[in-house]
N, C-alpha and C positions, 0 to 999 in steps of 0.2 A: 504494500500500500504506500510506502514511502516513495518508491520510484515514480508513480504517476503524479504525486504531489510535487516532487522536485522537478519533474519534466514539465508540468504545467507552469510552475514558477519560472523556469528557464524560458519557456516560450513566451510567457507574459512579459518577462524582462526584455527579451529581444524585440518584441513588438513595440514596447514603450521606448526603448533606447535607440533602436536602429535609425529612426528619422533624425535624431540628434547627431548620431555618429556620421551620417552622410553630410549634414549641413555644417558641422563643426569646423571642417577644414576649408570651407568655401571662402569666407572672408575673415579678416583679422582686424576688425575695427571696434571701437568702443560700443557703438550701438548694437552690433552683433552679439558681443559678450553680455551686454545688459539684457538683451532679448533672451538669450540662452539661459541666463540666470533666472529670469522670470518663468521660463518654460519648465525648468527643473523644479522651481518652487511649486508650480502648479502640479507637477507630477508627485511631489512629496505630499501635497494636500490630498491627492487622489488615494495615496496609500493610507492616509488617515481614515478616509471613508471605508476602505477595505478592512482596516483594523477594527473600526467601530462595528461594521457589519458582522464580522465573524465573532467579535466579543459578544454582541447581542444574540447572535445565532446560538452560541454555546450556552448562554443563560436560558434562552427560550426553550431549547431542546431539553435541557435538564429539568426545567419546570414542567414541560409537557409530559415527559416520561418520568414523573416522580417515582422514586423507588417503590417497588412493590414490597409487600411483606416478606416475600421470598428472595428479594434482591435480583430478580430476573432482568430488570432494566439497567442494572449497573454496568453491564458489559457494553450495552449500546451507548449509554451516557459517556463512558470512558472513551469509547471509539470516536464519538463526536468531539469530545474535548481534545483528543489527540489531533484530529483533523483540523479543528479550528486553531489550536495552539500552533500547529505547524505553519499554517497560512499567516497567522498573526506575526510569528517570528520572522518569516521571510519578508513580509510587508514592512516590518520595522527596519530590517536590514536594508531593504531597497530604499526606503524613505531616507535613511541616514546617508546612503550613497548619493541620492538625488540632492540632498542638502549640501553635501560636500562638493558636488559638481557646481551647484549654484554659487557657493562660496568662492570657488576657484574662478569662475567667470566674473564675479563681482570684483575680485582682486585684480584680475587681468584688465578689466575695464578701468579700474582706478589707476593701475600702472600706466596705461596708455594715456590717461589724462594727466599724468605727472603727479598723482597724489601719493 
């Protein structure tokens, strides 16, 4: 089960990052770096939405399948928690990378302005 989640995270990352990788080398001016920084910040916000969605999903699922007296729902709840936690962890890492990219582009734009 880990492999499909990691594969999905990799595909999602490539889809989100590839447009920036193509445009990053086209121009090297202040406006381009500022624009890229804004785009990466927007991508970081999108990760916040994904994190929130799966945090809520995990809570809702556990509430929906409240433990039965025999504990039969515990395995399903644990599996959903594992699923959501994996996605949350990957989204947090991706968000940190996007924010690092934005920081670098801001720094580069400031360097080009002589700040």
